[in-house]
N, C-alpha and C positions, 0 to 999 in steps of 0.2 A: 504494500500500500504506500502511495506517495505521501510524503509529509509536507504540509504547508511550510513555506519559507520561514515563518516565525517560529514554527515548531523545531525546525532544524537549528535555528539560532539558539533557542532555549536549550535544546539537548546539548549542543556544543558548550554553551556557557556553564550549565550545571555539571557536565561531566568533567570540566576543567577545574571546578571548585575543589579546594582541598579541605574536606571535612564539613561537619554539620554547621559550624558557626558561619562559614562563608556561604553555604547554601541557604541558611536562614536569612542572612542579609539579602541575598539575591531574591529570595522569595518575597521579602517585603518590598524590594525595589520593583519587582514585576507587578505587584499589587498596586503600587503608587502610579504605575503607568496606565492603569485602567481609566478611561474617561469617566467622569462622574455621571450618574444618571440624575435627571431632573426630579424634583419633588413629584411631579405628575407621573413620571415613569416608575417611581418607587411606591407603587400602589399594590393593593392586595392581589389584583389580577396577575401581576408579574412576580409575586412572591412564590418561591419554590417550596413546596411541602416536603418534609423529610430532612430538613437541615436544622441542626441545633442553633446555628447562627442564622440571622436573616440574610437571605440571598435573593436578589431580584434579577430576573432574566428576561431578555427580549430577543427575538430573532426575526430576521427577514430574509426572504429569498431574493437573490440578485443574480440574474443570468444563470440559473440552475445551481447556484452555490449558496450555501447558508452563511450568514454573518450574524454573530451573536454579540450582544452587549450585556454585561452583568455588573453587579456591585454587591458589596457586603460591608457592614460596619466593622466586622472583625478583620484585623489586619492580616493575620495568617491565612484566613479563609479567602480574603481578597487576592492574596498572592497565588493560592492554589487554583482559584477560579480563573485568574489571568493566565496561568499555565494551561488550564483546560481549554480556554478560548484560543490560545496559540495553537493548540493541537487540532481543534475542530473548525475554526473559521476558514471558510473557503471550500469546505467539503460538500459533496452532494448528500442527499438524504440517505442513499444506500451506503456511502462511505462512512457516514456518521454512525450508522447502526453497527459497523464493524470495529469501531474504536475500542481498543483494549485499555481500559482505564488503569487497572493495576500495572499493566505492562508499561504504559506511558510514564507513570510516576516512578516505576522501577528504573527505567532508562535514565531518569533525572536524578536518581539516587535519593529519592524522597519517600520510598515505600515504607521504611521503618518509622518515619515520622507521621504516617497516616494512621491515626487511631481508628478503631472500628467505626466510631461515630462520624469522624471526618470522612472516612472512606464511603460510608453510607450516604452522607450528605452530598459528596461529589457525584456519587452514582445517581442520586436523586436529581442533581442538576443535569447530568447527561441524559437521563430518562425524560426529563422535561424538554430538553432540546429535541430529542427524537419525537416526542409527542407534538411539538410545534411544527414538525416537518410533515405531519400527516394531513 
């Protein structure tokens, strides 16, 4: 499966990181790069169910490829969501259904930091993305 350019960049950046502290800093930086959602966009209709932290998600189809925007008030979650967006933005609906979430965060060296609740939350975000494509 082809990786979006931003996902390739993320993978290279995180694989070059030496240890968890550097990855944690990178994670926060990626989260800060997410464009903020407006108050109107941070509504209940865009809230993802199944996340301990509040995550808002929106998606739109552009020339057969999906583009997602998301935000969270939790810094760590915002970073993880930013990395998920790097992995999925620009994919078709079929490619989106094939994304291996644990595999992706494993490639980034972040799988040990994904507690079961964070893993479930990110999976809920991915499932919501897939639902938006239907």
